[in-house]
Structures are given as structure tokens and as C-alpha cells.
N, C-alpha and C positions, 0 to 999 in steps of 0.2 A: 221398716223403720220410718214409714211415711206418716205424717200427722203427729199428733200429740198423744201420749199415753200416760198412765199413772206413774211410770218409772222415770221417764226423762222426756225433755222436749225434743223436737225433731233435730237430730244431729247433722242434718244434710249440709248446712252451711259451714260448720267447723270442719267436716270431712272434706268438702270441696275446696275450702280455702287452704287446708293443709296440703291437698293434692297440688294446688296451684303453687304453693311454696316449694314443694318437693320438685316439681317440674322446673321451677326457676333455678333451684340449686343444681339440678342436672344440667341444664343448658349453660349456666354459669361455669360449671366445671369444665366445659369444653375449652374455655379460654384460660382458666387459671388453675385447673386441677393438675395433678402430677402425671406427666407422661414420660415414659422411658425414652431416652434418646433414640432407641431403635424402634420405637412405635411406628406402625404403619399409618396411624391416624394423622401423623404430622404431614402426610402427603395430600390430605384431603383439603379442598379449597376452603370449606367452612372453618375447619380447624386452623388453617394457615391464617385466615383473616382474623379469627377471634383471638389468636395467640400472638400475632406479630403486628397488628395494627392498633394504634392507641384507642380508636373508637371501639374496636372489638373487645379489647381488654377492659375498658371502662364499663361497657355494657355487661360484661361477664362479672365484674366486681359488684355492680349494682344488683344484678340478679341473684348472685350468691348471698350477699348480705341481706337483701330484702326478703328473699325466699327463706333463708334460715330463721330469721326472726318471725316471719309469718307462720312458720311451723310452731314456734313457741306459743304465739297467740292462739293458734288453732287447737293446740293441746290444752291450753288453759280453758278455752271456750268449750271444748268438748267436756271437760270435767264440770264446768258450770252448768251444762245442759242436763246433768244427771240430778234427778230428785231422789231416787232410791237406787242404790247400787245393786241392781239385779241382773237378770239375764239379758235385758235389752242393752244395758251398759256394757256388758261383756261383748255382745255382738258388735256394738259401735266401736269398742276399743280394737277388736280384731280387724274390723273394716278399716279403721284408721291406720293400723299397722300395714295392712295390705296396700292401701291407696298411697300412703306416704312413703312406705319402704320400697314399693315397686319401682318407681323411677330411679331410685338410688342404686338399684342393681345395675344400671347402665351409665352411672356417672363415671367420669374420670376420677381416680382416687383423690379424695379431699382430706384436709386437716392433718394428713400424715402420709408419708410414703413408705411406711414400714412394709407394705405388701411387696415392694420391689426387693427388699432384703429377704423376704421369704423365697422369692424366685432365685436369688443368688445362692441362698443356703441350700435350696433344692438342687441347684446345679452342682454345688460342692458334693452333696450326697451322691448325685447321679454319676459324678466322675470319680467316685471312690475316695474323696478327701474327707477328713474329719473336721466338721464345722466347729467343734469344741477346741480345736487347736489352731485353725487358720481362719482368717477373715476372707471375704469374697474377693479381695485383691489377688488371691491365688489363682483366680480364673482369668482366662484370656478375654480381653475386651469387657472386663467387668463393669466399667463405667457405663456402657451402653444399656445395662440392666435398669438403671435409674435409681438405685439405692442411695441413701444418704451416705456421705463419705465417712461417717462415724463407724459404719459397718465394714469399711475396707480392711481394717486390721483387727477389729473386735471379734472375739469368738461369740457364737450364738448363746443367748441365755435360755433358749427354749428346750423343752424336754423331748424325749425320744419319740413320743407319739406324733408331735407336730413335725418333727424332722421327716418321719415317714410320709406324712401328708404332703410336705413340701416336695419330697423326692417324687411322689406319685404324680403330683400336678405337673411338675417339669417334664416328667417322662411322657405323660399324656399329651401335653401341648407342644412338646419340642421347644420349650422356652419362648413361645410366642407370647408377648407381654399381655395383650388384651385377653386372650384365651385363659392365660394363667390367672389374671386378676379375677375374671368371672368365676373360675373354679374355686378360687379362694373365697369368693363371696358366697358361693353355695355351701362351703364348709362353715362359714360364719352363720349362715341361715340354720344349719343344724343346731348350733349353740343357741340361737334365738328361739328356735322351736322348743328346745328343752326348757328354756326360761318360761316361755308362754304356757307350757304344759304344767310345770312343777311349781311356779310361783303361786298360782291360785290354790293348789293342793297344800302347799306348805303354809300358806296364809290361813287356810281353814283350820289346820291343826292348832294354830295359835289363837283362834277365835277372832281373826282379822278378816274383814270382808274381802273375799278373793277377787272380786271384780274391780274394786278400787285398787287393790295391790297390782292387778294386771295393768290398769291404766297408768299408774305411777311408774311402771316399768317399761312395757313394750311399746307404748305410744309416746313415751318420753322422747323429745327431740334429741337429747344427748345419746340415748340408746340407739335410735335409728341412724343418726349421722356417724357415730363412732363404730358401730358394729356392722353397718352395711356400706355407707359411703366411704368410710376410712378403711374398711376391710381388716379390722384388727382381729388377730387370733384370740383376743380376750373373750370374744363372744363364745367360742367353744369352751374355753376355760371356765367361764361363769356358768354356762349351761350345764356342764358336767358336774360342777360343784353344787349347784342348787338341787339337781336331781339326786346327787349322793346324800346330801343333808336330809332330803325328804325320806329316802329309804332307810336311813338310820333311825329317823324319828318314828317310822312305822314298824320298827322292830325287824328290819331286814338289813342288819349291820354289815354283813359280808358284801352284799351288792353295793351298799352305800359307800363302803370304804374303797371298793374297786373303782367306782365311778369318780370319787374324789381323787384317788391316786392317778387315774387317767387325766383328770384336770391338772394335777401336779405335773404330769408328763407333757402338758401343753406349756404351762408357765408355772414354775415351782412355788410362787407366792401362796397358792392355796394349800400348801402343806401346813400352814397356820391353822387350818380348820380341823386337822386330824385329832389333836389332843381333846378338843371339845366333843368330837364325835365319839372318842373313846369313853369319855365320861358319860355320854348319853347311853352308850352301849352297856356300860357297867350297871346302870339302873338307878332308880330314884333313891333307894336307901343303901347304896353301896358304901362299905367301909373304905377307909383310905388304902389298906392293903389290896382290896379288890380293885379300886380305882387304878392303883399303880400297875397291877397285873394287866388290866385292860389297856392301859396306856402302852405298856410294853408289847402286848399282842398286836395292837393296832399298828404301832411303829414297825414291828417285824413284818406284818402282812404287807404294808405299803412299801417298805424298803425291798422286800423280797420280790414283789411284782415289778418295781422299777428296775431292779437288778436283772430279772428275767428278760425284761424288754430290751435291756442294753446288750444282751449276749449275742444276738444275730450279727451285729456289726462291731462288737467289742468296744463301744464308746464308754461303757461304765457310767460313772457319775460326773462326766466331764462338764456337764452344764453348770456345776457348782462354780467352776472358775470363770464362767461367763456371766454370772449374775451381777457382778460389779460394773460391767461394761456400760450399759445404758443408764445406770442409776448413780453415776459418780458425779453428777452435776446438780446445780441448784436453779431455782427459779424465783422471781421476785414475789409472786403472790402466795407461795407456800410459807406459812408462818415461820418455820424453822429456817427455810432458805432466806427469807427476808431478814430475820434477826442475824443470821450468819453474815450476810452481806453488809448490814449496817455496822456490826462490830468490827468486821474486817476493814471497812472504810475508815472507821474511827481510829483504829490502831495504826493503819497506814498513814493517816494524816499526822501522827506524832512520831513517825519514823520507826514504827514497830511492825511493819508489814511482814517481816520475816517470821513472825510468830505463827502465822497460818491459823489464826484463831477461828476462822470460819469452819475449818474442819473440826475443831473442838466443839463448836456449837452443834454441827451436824451429828457428831457422835453422841453428844448429850441427848439430842432428840431421839436417837435410836435407843439409848439406855432408858429414857422415860417411856418410850413405846413398849419396850420389853417388860418394863415394870408393870405397865397397864395390862399387858397380855397375861403376865403371871397373876396379877390380882384378879382378873376376870376368870382365870382358870381355877384359882384356889378358893375364891369367895363367891357366894351367891347360891340361889336355889336351882334345883334341877329343872323346874318348869321354865326358867329363863336362860337355859343353856344356849339356845340359838341366838338370843339377844346378846348374851355375854360374848359369844363368839363374834357377833357383828361389831360390838364395841371394840373388841380387841383388834379385829381386822381394820376398823376405822382408825384406831390409834396408830397402827403401823403405816397406813397410807397418809394420814394427815400430819404426822410428825416426821415425815420424810422431807428432805430439802428439795425434792422434785415431786410435784404433783401434776400429772397429766389429766386431761379431761376424761380419758377412758379409765383412769384409776377410780374416779368418782363413780363411774358406771358400774364398777365391780361391787360397790357398796349398796347401790340403790335397791336391787332385788332383796337383799337380806334385811335392810331397814323396812322395806315395804311389807315383807311377810311377818315381821315382828311388831309392826305398828308405827306408822307416821301419823301422828294426831293432826286433826284439822284445826291447828292453831299455829303457834310460832314454828312448829316443826315443819309443816308443809309450806309455810311462807318461806322458811329458810331454803327449802328445796327449790321453790320458784326462783329465788335470787341466785342460787347456785347454778341452776340450769341456764338462766339468762346470762350470767357472767361467763360461763364456759362456752356458750354459744357465741357470744361476742368475741371472746378470745380466740376460739377455734376458727371463726370466719376470717380473722385478720392475721392469725399467727403464721400459717404456712400457705403461701400462694406461689405458684410456679409462674413467674413473670419473665417473659422473653427479655434477656439482658441487653439487647441492642436497640430497645425502643427509644432510649435517650442517650445521647452522646455524653462523654465525660464519665462521671462517677456512676457506674451501673447500679450501685446500691441505692442511689437516690430514687430511681424508678421503682424499685421494690418498696422502699420506705413510703413513697407517695401512695402506692397501691394498697399497702397494708393500713396506712392511716385512713385512707378513704373508706375501706371496708369497715374498719373499726368505728369510724364516725357514723356511718349509715346505721350499723347495727346498734350502736349506743343510743342514737336518737330514737330508733324504733323501740328500744328497751325503755327509755325514759317516757315515751308515749304510753307504753303499756302500763307503767307503774303510776304515772301521775295524771294522764289526760284521758285515756280510753275509758269511756263511761262504763264499759263492761268489766274489763280486766283490772282496773285500778282498785276495785273493791277487794280483790284477792290479796293486795299488798298492804291493807290497812291494819295496823296493830291497835288493839284496844279500842276499836270503834272509831278511830280517827285516821285520816289519810297520812301517809308519810310526809306529804307536802305541809300539812298542818303542823306536824311535829317539828319539821325543820324551820318553818316560818310561822310560829304560833301567833 
């Protein structure tokens, strides 16, 4: 990849700058990433200084914020270096993933501490307890595991396959936090590998350039940070789902349905894909009686496999009761969440707070989402089934009162394989990636609570605001000032700045 060629300019500088950003994120994580209270890393001098001294924490925040946004710029610049999306672009994208994702294998968990809940649930399994009935507070010294307190009483929403993985990891590592985190990262890498293999294949089936789809997905900073640095089990869920959709599309429906069912047994949200795969299996000219038959057969196969997986420990479909636990809250940037909060505030201001209208708004959002799912399922051409499935999936995610960054990453591979045009669609993706990187960088920081006397929350607020400000300024630089990247954000031939200040 040295020199220039017909397909792309030399990608060396985007690759190296992304590596620098990833290394900065890794080092920053030592000071503000999530460490379990029982972690042995807390005894090392470097970690003690970076986590308990104000200068160390400030340096960590600056490295994390600057490094994260440098990854965004490197991803954009790598895409700009491509003249023709061919084999050289594919090699550069895979090199980017290796260089940028490599350091994140060794980060302290960032942007989320869900991985510590995986450890706790694995301990529950290892000790013969049912994680669908009890939270991790049933364990002795559960607080030392480092999980968010919301998991103390909440049942797990994960499926049987991931519970087995959690149990295996805990058994192998004997609940050692760092070793457990690393093994969970390797599990996530399996999901990432599945995405890297099957996104190009599925894109080609839809007449979409496979190399561009790969760049939009696996080199994407949201993908790398959420699936590797944050260690989300969603990586395995998405990888199995993409592989399953591919096999149904190439007329191997049984294998595809098994893979998607395994995805459901990681996180049940991908059950939404099964009806669309049933229609794909039924065939292009299938009558409605035939479609209904294949819907029933697909449902029976999937439920039968899930039931069989539940037999060894007798948990059954207990995960259904756990689905509401993490999703029962709202957030300000989710459209439905924002509307619910605004309406609730207005009614409370006139003494009608007891009406609980925010819940009404949230439920209306779910009803609308289900309506969109039904519409996409019943109307449309066979050739667009995967796109219809993607739009239905997006409706469920985007009309929820809670949207996490990794929820967006669920959608990116499916939109990439069915087509993200090089117009407002890809510009929207650029803005979404920038927004969630800024939010993720500032949202969850593990700041030592005794750095500041008095109100300990003030220290955390200052840290988060500092991270957000650095990331936001970097994003504004990319959009309005950077002579290279600002071109990407120009709508209709004019810069955004020109539109705001004509």
C-alpha cells in the first residue's frame, strides 16, 4: 500500500493517525475507564497516579477525548483516500481495523461497564443460581465485581447461549476481572469477524460495493469502540445475525435460521429478523397461504431450538421477564424519550404530574414502531426484503425512549449492505457517528470520588464536561474548519457554516 495507485491514495497517514488515536484512548482508559473494585490493576503505581491524582485524571480525559475524535477523523480521511472501492480499499479497511482495534484489546473497559455484569451473571450460573430469577446481589461481595448497581436486583435479559459463555469465562478465569474482560473481548472478536466476513458477501448480493460496506462498518469508530473497548455482547449478536441473513439469502434457510436463533439466544432483539427471513425462504412468488406456512415453520424451528437450549439447566424462556429491566428508562436525545420528558414536565407544571404521561408517550412510540414493522412485513417487493427488515429494525430502535450508542451499531451493517448513498444518507451517518462518539466519551467516566472534597458529584461533572467540550470542539473543527473533512459535511455544494450564516 505504498505510493499511489489507481484505486486509492496512500492510506498511510489515516492509518497511522487512527493508531495514534487508538493508543491515546487506551492510555486514557487507564485513568478513567471502568475498573472493578477487586481489580489488581489498582495496586500498580501508574494506575494509582492516573486514577487518584488530578493531573493524571486530566491527562486521561484529554487523551480519551482527543484520541476518540482523532479516530473519527482518521476514518473519514481513510474513506476520502479511496478513488475506486476495490481490493486496495478492502486491504486498507482491514488494516485500519487491525491497527485501531488492536490497542483497544488492552483498554480498561470504556463507555460502559456491562462487561462486569457479564462476570456477575457468570458467577450466578457457576454457583447454580438462576440469573433470570435473581440479580447479582445474590452473590457474596457482589459489589467487588464492578457491575452497575442496576444489575444488583435485575434479572438478566440475555439468552441461553450467552449465559453459557459467561459461565465458561468465569470458570476459566476463576472470576479474575482482567482475565475475564479479555476473554469476553475475544468473544466479541468472534462477532466482529463474522461481520467482517459476511457484510461484504451480503452487500454483493444486493448490488452494493462490498468494500465500501466494509469500511462503513468495521472501520467505523462506533463499531470499534463499542464492540471492542466497551466489550458489548452485541458484537456476537450482530455477527450471528448478519451471517444468518446471508445464508437465508443464498438459499440455505435452515443454517440461516439456526444462526439468527443463536443471535436471539445472545440478545432476543434479533427475533425481529425472523419473520422477514421466513418470507425470504417462502420465495419470490409465494402466495399468502405459503407465506403464513413458512412464518409458522420458521417460528417453530426457532422456538424449538431455544427450548432445547434451555433444557440442560431448566431455565426455559426466563429471559422474557428480564427484557424490561434495562430498557425501562428514557434518555433526552431519543426522540420519543425527549417528547415524553417534555410532556411530563408540562403536565407536572400545571399540577398533573400524577398522570404519568411520559409512559403514555413511550407506549405510543412502541405502537408506532410495531405498526412500521407490520407495514414493512406486509408491503413491499421481495427484492427489498432485507432493506424492509432493516427499516423495521430501525423503527424499533429509534422509536424507543432509550437509544444507546451500541443500538445504532446494530443497524449500521444492515444499512451498509442494502445501500447508504453518498449523499445526505452518508452525511447523516457522519453526524451520528460524531454525536455518539462525543456522548460516549463524556457519558461514563470512572472518576475517583475523593479527588475533590464536598460534593463528589461535582468532580465527576467537571470531568464529563471537560471530555464533552474537548470532543465537541474537535467535532466542530472537523465539520467547519478542517480543509479535508469539512467537504464531507457540505450539503448541496455549500458548507454548513454558509447555510447557518448565509
